[in-house]
TIZA-379513 format. One line per field, with one value per residue (C-alpha): x, y, z; residue in one letter; residue number from 1. Coordinates in steps of 0.5 Angstrom, whole numbers, plus 500, padded with zeros to 3 digits. Layout:
residues N
east	X,...;
north	Y,...;
up	Z,...;
aa	A,...;
i	NUM,...;
***
This chain:
residues 355
east	693,695,691,691,684,681,686,689,693,688,692,689,694,692,697,697,701,699,693,692,695,699,699,705,705,709,711,714,717,721,723,726,729,732,736,738,741,744,747,751,753,756,759,763,765,767,771,774,777,779,774,772,766,763,762,757,752,752,752,745,742,744,742,735,734,736,732,725,726,728,723,717,719,720,713,710,714,714,707,702,704,698,695,700,700,693,694,701,700,700,707,711,705,709,705,700,704,707,715,719,725,728,727,731,737,738,737,742,747,746,746,753,756,754,756,763,765,763,765,769,773,774,771,763,764,768,762,757,761,759,752,749,750,746,741,740,738,733,730,728,725,721,718,715,712,709,706,703,700,697,700,704,700,702,698,692,693,690,696,695,701,697,695,687,688,682,684,684,677,674,676,673,667,666,667,662,657,660,661,667,671,670,662,664,664,666,664,667,663,664,663,668,667,672,672,677,680,682,678,676,673,667,666,659,660,655,654,649,645,642,637,639,634,636,639,639,645,649,651,654,660,662,661,666,673,673,674,681,681,683,689,691,687,690,683,681,681,674,668,661,658,651,650,643,645,644,639,637,636,630,635,636,643,645,648,651,657,663,669,676,682,688,695,702,706,711,713,716,719,722,724,727,731,734,736,740,743,745,748,752,755,756,760,764,766,769,771,773,775,771,771,778,776,773,765,765,760,756,756,754,748,745,746,743,738,735,735,731,726,726,724,719,715,713,709,706,700,702,702,701,702,696,696,697,704,710,713,711,714,718,722,723,726,730,733,738,740,742,746,749,751,754,759,761,762,766,770,772,779,783,786,790,786,779,783;
north	797,802,808,813,813,817,814,808,805,800,794,791,786,779,774,771,774,770,765,760,753,754,759,764,768,774,770,764,770,773,767,765,771,771,765,767,774,771,765,771,775,768,766,773,772,765,768,773,767,763,757,752,754,747,748,753,748,744,750,752,745,745,752,751,744,747,753,750,744,748,753,748,744,750,752,745,745,752,755,749,743,740,742,738,732,731,732,729,728,736,737,737,741,747,750,751,756,756,757,760,763,761,754,756,759,753,748,752,751,744,744,748,743,737,741,743,736,733,738,744,740,747,749,751,758,759,758,761,768,768,765,770,776,773,771,778,780,774,775,782,779,774,779,783,776,776,783,781,775,780,775,776,783,788,791,795,803,809,812,814,809,803,798,796,789,790,784,779,782,782,775,773,776,773,766,767,768,763,769,771,777,781,781,785,792,797,804,810,814,820,816,813,811,810,803,802,809,807,810,806,808,806,803,800,793,791,784,781,775,773,768,767,769,774,770,775,771,773,779,776,774,782,782,778,782,786,780,782,775,771,768,769,775,775,775,781,786,789,789,791,794,792,785,788,794,792,793,789,793,792,788,783,786,786,793,794,798,795,799,797,795,798,795,797,794,790,786,793,794,788,788,795,793,786,790,795,789,786,793,793,786,787,793,789,784,788,794,792,785,782,775,774,774,767,767,775,776,770,773,780,777,773,779,784,780,777,783,787,781,782,789,789,783,788,791,784,780,775,768,761,765,769,776,776,773,778,776,773,766,770,774,767,764,770,771,765,766,773,770,765,771,776,770,769,776,777,771,772,772,774,768,767,761,757,751;
up	286,292,294,299,303,309,314,311,305,301,300,294,291,288,291,284,279,274,274,268,267,273,278,279,286,288,294,289,285,290,293,287,285,292,290,284,286,292,288,284,290,293,286,286,293,291,285,290,294,288,290,285,281,281,288,287,284,290,294,291,292,300,301,297,301,308,307,305,310,316,315,314,320,324,323,324,331,333,331,329,332,334,328,324,329,327,319,318,311,310,313,307,303,303,298,303,307,313,313,319,319,325,323,316,320,324,318,314,319,319,311,311,316,311,305,308,310,303,298,301,306,309,316,316,317,311,307,312,312,305,305,310,306,301,306,309,302,301,307,305,299,303,307,301,299,305,304,297,301,306,311,318,319,324,330,329,328,327,323,315,314,316,311,310,307,302,297,303,306,300,299,306,305,298,301,306,301,296,291,287,290,284,286,293,292,298,298,302,307,311,318,323,330,336,340,345,344,337,331,325,318,316,309,306,303,297,297,291,294,287,288,295,300,306,312,318,321,315,318,324,320,321,328,331,329,336,340,343,346,340,340,333,330,323,320,323,317,318,323,324,330,330,326,325,322,314,309,302,296,291,287,293,294,302,304,310,314,316,320,317,321,318,321,321,315,319,313,310,317,316,309,310,316,313,306,311,314,307,305,312,311,303,305,311,306,300,304,311,309,315,311,314,321,322,324,324,318,321,328,325,321,327,332,327,323,330,334,328,328,336,335,330,333,338,333,330,332,336,333,337,344,347,347,354,353,355,348,342,339,334,340,344,338,337,343,343,336,338,343,338,333,339,341,334,333,339,338,331,330,324,320,314,312,314,313;
aa	X,X,X,X,X,X,X,X,X,X,X,X,X,X,X,X,X,X,X,X,X,X,X,X,X,X,X,X,X,X,X,X,X,X,X,X,X,X,X,X,X,X,X,X,X,X,X,X,X,X,X,X,X,X,X,X,X,X,X,X,X,X,X,X,X,X,X,X,X,X,X,X,X,X,X,X,X,X,X,X,X,X,X,X,X,X,X,X,X,X,X,X,X,X,X,X,X,X,X,X,X,X,X,X,X,X,X,X,X,X,X,X,X,X,X,X,X,X,X,X,X,X,X,X,X,X,X,X,X,X,X,X,X,X,X,X,X,X,X,X,X,X,X,X,X,X,X,X,X,X,X,X,X,X,X,X,X,X,X,X,X,X,X,X,X,X,X,X,X,X,X,X,X,X,X,X,X,X,X,X,X,X,X,X,X,X,X,X,X,X,X,X,X,X,X,X,X,X,X,X,X,X,X,X,X,X,X,X,X,X,X,X,X,X,X,X,X,X,X,X,X,X,X,X,X,X,X,X,X,X,X,X,X,X,X,X,X,X,X,X,X,X,X,X,X,X,X,X,X,X,X,X,X,X,X,X,X,X,X,X,X,X,X,X,X,X,X,X,X,X,X,X,X,X,X,X,X,X,X,X,X,X,X,X,X,X,X,X,X,X,X,X,X,X,X,X,X,X,X,X,X,X,X,X,X,X,X,X,X,X,X,X,X,X,X,X,X,X,X,X,X,X,X,X,X,X,X,X,X,X,X,X,X,X,X,X,X,X,X,X,X,X,X,X,X,X,X,X,X,X,X,X,X,X,X;
i	1,2,3,4,5,6,7,8,9,10,11,12,13,14,15,16,17,18,19,20,21,22,23,24,25,26,27,28,29,30,31,32,33,34,35,36,37,38,39,40,41,42,43,44,45,46,47,48,49,50,51,52,53,54,55,56,57,58,59,60,61,62,63,64,65,66,67,68,69,70,71,72,73,74,75,76,77,78,79,80,81,82,83,84,85,86,87,88,89,90,91,92,93,94,95,96,97,98,99,100,101,102,103,104,105,106,107,108,109,110,111,112,113,114,115,116,117,118,119,120,121,122,123,124,125,126,127,128,129,130,131,132,133,134,135,136,137,138,139,140,141,142,143,144,145,146,147,148,149,150,151,152,153,154,155,156,157,158,159,160,161,162,163,164,165,166,167,168,169,170,171,172,173,174,175,176,177,178,179,180,181,182,183,184,185,186,187,188,189,190,191,192,193,194,195,196,197,198,199,200,201,202,203,204,205,206,207,208,209,210,211,212,213,214,215,216,217,218,219,220,221,222,223,224,225,226,227,228,229,230,231,232,233,234,235,236,237,238,239,240,241,242,243,244,245,246,247,248,249,250,251,252,253,254,255,256,257,258,259,260,261,262,263,264,265,266,267,268,269,270,271,272,273,274,275,276,277,278,279,280,281,282,283,284,285,286,287,288,289,290,291,292,293,294,295,296,297,298,299,300,301,302,303,304,305,306,307,308,309,310,311,312,313,314,315,316,317,318,319,320,321,322,323,324,325,326,327,328,329,330,331,332,333,334,335,336,337,338,339,340,341,342,343,344,345,346,347,348,349,350,351,352,353,354,355;
***
């Protein structure tokens, strides 16, 4: 599954936990777990404040709908608007991927405002100050799901803690040759090279061609990853230096060297930071009675989570925006949310009731 090679960690996880009549993905599992565990955390806080238990089922519905719809529309609007303008029918196809946490944050606030008006008859912050504790935990689970999908990757790195997304690399190669990924084999070599002041480790990839004739242009698929002008280089996990550096064995197997591109595991950085924020909020609620200060937990959550997101974005590949952009799209979207958090954190006042 995970093995330590020469100068990187090989991440060879199949995103599908179970692939049968239905496909169960790790991402879906972590997404569901985040809601189930979060439900129990918020229920305990509701019980602590003698809130009616029947509110919980309705809260779950509002939260799920707000999270999924907000995250989806956030992705559509901020990350791929041009694509979805041309493919409107795919906007609601969340199973194809594409969720934005900033969109979810805004949508949850709106859904909790509606929930408060229709169900609790209390101020929106009464609910938000509890919900954000669970959301911080859920955000960490979702980032682990991203890691399982080998997506939202970090910048290239020479560090031994860098991840080479082997499973995704094998699938990309397999799709190019219309093969199953298990037919692609990687073997380590003792060679490495330095390109643009970064060291890259070499692997030898073996690709069975079967009855296909060798096409010299096959190897061009491996020679594009060192183009640093790409807007989104998520797909760059390997490269070949010389497209003509290959051979075909007597069994019609294409063999060529590739250089792996290991990346900073920013998904783990975010997951750990979000779980630390969860612990801080949990402590604040139960040990410091922060729930008695309207909006304080909400403010702390927004400030810390989106500050963390802003910092980690410096180690991620740019999404949507050119690499020459001063900040990433995630950072631009985080700034106003940090400001909102600071406002509520600073302005929070102790009260006896949220009514």
